[in-house]
C-alpha positions in Angstrom: -61.0 21.5 126.3 -61.5 24.4 128.6 -65.0 25.9 128.9 -65.3 29.6 127.8 -66.3 30.5 131.3 -63.0 29.2 132.6 -60.8 30.8 129.9 -60.1 33.9 132.0 -59.0 31.7 134.9 -56.7 29.7 132.6 -55.2 32.9 131.2 -54.5 34.1 134.8 -52.9 30.8 135.7 -50.7 31.0 132.5 -49.7 34.5 133.7 -48.4 33.1 137.0 -46.3 30.6 135.0 -44.9 33.4 132.8 -43.9 35.4 135.9 -42.1 32.3 137.2 -40.2 32.0 133.8 -39.1 35.6 134.1 -38.0 35.1 137.7 -36.0 32.0 136.8 -34.1 34.0 134.2 -32.7 36.0 137.1 -31.2 32.9 138.7 -28.0 32.1 137.0 -26.9 28.6 136.4 -23.2 28.6 135.8 -23.2 30.7 132.7 -23.6 34.4 132.6 -26.5 36.0 130.8 -27.7 39.6 130.4 -31.1 38.3 131.6 -29.6 37.7 135.0 -30.4 41.3 135.9 -33.9 41.4 134.6 -35.7 41.0 138.0 -33.8 44.0 139.4 -35.9 47.2 139.9 -34.3 50.6 140.3 -35.7 53.4 142.4 -35.7 56.0 139.7 -37.6 59.2 139.2 -40.0 58.5 142.1 -41.0 55.0 141.1 -39.5 51.5 140.7 -38.4 50.9 137.2 -36.9 47.8 135.5 -33.1 48.1 135.0 -33.7 47.8 131.2 -35.4 51.2 131.3 -32.5 53.1 132.8 -29.5 51.3 131.4 -28.1 48.9 128.8 -26.8 45.5 130.0 -24.1 43.6 128.1 -21.8 40.7 128.7 -18.4 41.7 127.2 -16.6 38.7 128.8 -17.8 35.3 130.0 -17.5 36.2 133.7 -18.4 39.9 133.5 -21.6 42.0 133.0 -21.5 45.7 132.3 -24.4 48.1 132.8 -24.2 51.3 130.9 -26.4 53.8 132.8 -27.9 56.4 130.6 -28.4 59.1 133.3 -25.3 60.0 135.3 -27.5 60.7 138.4 -28.8 57.1 138.4 -25.5 55.3 138.6 -25.5 55.1 142.5 -29.2 53.8 142.5 -28.3 51.1 139.9 -25.3 50.0 141.9 -27.3 49.9 145.1 -30.2 47.9 143.6 -27.7 45.4 142.2 -25.8 45.1 145.4 -29.1 44.7 147.5 -30.6 42.1 145.1 -30.7 38.4 146.2 -28.1 37.6 143.4 -25.1 38.1 145.6 -23.3 40.4 143.2 -20.7 43.0 144.0 -20.8 45.8 141.3 -18.0 48.4 140.8 -18.7 51.9 139.4 -16.5 53.2 136.5 -18.0 56.6 135.5 -21.5 55.8 134.0 -20.5 52.1 133.6 -21.2 49.6 136.3 -19.0 46.5 136.1 -20.3 43.3 137.7 -17.7 40.5 138.0 -19.5 37.2 138.1 -17.9 34.8 140.6 -18.0 31.1 139.9 -20.6 29.3 141.9 -19.6 27.3 144.9 -21.7 24.5 146.4 -23.1 26.7 149.1 -24.2 29.4 146.5 -25.7 26.7 144.3 -27.8 25.4 147.2 -28.9 29.0 148.0 -29.9 29.6 144.4 -31.8 26.3 144.4 -33.7 27.5 147.5 -34.5 30.8 145.8 -35.9 28.9 142.8 -38.0 26.8 145.1 -39.3 30.0 146.8 -40.3 31.5 143.4 -42.0 28.2 142.4 -44.0 28.2 145.7 -45.1 31.8 145.0 -46.3 30.7 141.5 -48.2 27.7 143.0 -49.9 30.0 145.5 -50.9 32.3 142.6 -52.4 29.4 140.7 -54.3 28.2 143.8 -55.6 31.7 144.4 -56.9 31.8 140.8 -58.5 28.4 141.4 -60.2 29.7 144.6 -61.5 32.7 142.7 -62.8 30.4 140.0 -64.6 28.1 142.5 -66.2 31.1 144.2 -67.3 32.4 140.8 -68.9 29.0 140.0 -70.7 28.9 143.3 -72.1 32.4 142.6 -73.2 31.3 139.1 -75.0 28.3 140.6 -76.6 30.4 143.4 -77.8 32.9 140.8 -79.3 29.9 138.8 -77.1 30.7 135.8 -75.7 27.2 135.8 -77.1 23.9 137.2 -75.7 21.9 140.0 -74.4 19.3 137.5 -72.8 22.0 135.4 -71.2 23.4 138.6 -69.6 20.0 139.4 -68.4 19.6 135.8 -66.8 23.0 135.7 -65.3 22.6 139.2 -63.7 19.3 138.0 -62.4 21.1 134.9 -61.0 24.0 137.1 -59.2 21.4 139.3 -57.7 19.7 136.2 -56.6 23.1 134.9 -55.0 23.8 138.3 -53.3 20.4 138.5 -51.8 20.9 135.0 -50.3 24.3 135.9 -49.0 23.1 139.2 -47.4 20.1 137.4 -45.8 22.5 134.9 -44.4 24.7 137.7 -43.0 21.6 139.4 -41.3 20.4 136.2 -39.8 23.9 135.6 -38.5 23.9 139.2 -36.9 20.5 138.8 -35.2 21.6 135.5 -33.9 24.8 137.0 -32.6 23.1 140.2 -30.8 20.5 138.0 -29.4 23.4 135.9 -28.2 25.3 139.0 -26.6 22.2 140.6 -24.5 21.2 137.6 -20.9 22.3 138.0 
């Protein structure tokens, strides 16, 4: 069980995994989903906002997404953000509605999406390792300040490493599942 002194670091590692889950929802795997556009940020009103805060996304057909933009002035910004995303989509404007036909995935695109998933996973691993580094520095400081003994420091360090290994393993499993999902025709 995790020591109370490590619970904050565990929570931060869990957050890195949650971010990866959200990023993975933006990588489509053969079937269209309204969550495909979740990672897209729109330059709106002087700041970057999630697409869900400026429009409604729906999937009226199996190979089509439609984005109903609430503010007429934001239509071009939404279209630009979708076009410039790493999703490889080609939106078409129809008044305040942006239609996004979803092409079927070819082998090349599947490999590209698999590499994007691997990149997201590596970023999550780096985040988890950074949390571990912060935790180890915190433990050194506690030992230096005589708040914990040397033995306690070693025990907590081992626990921190176990925590890190578990999160890295979870990230690797998620990546393997996502890559398998993307590569299925």
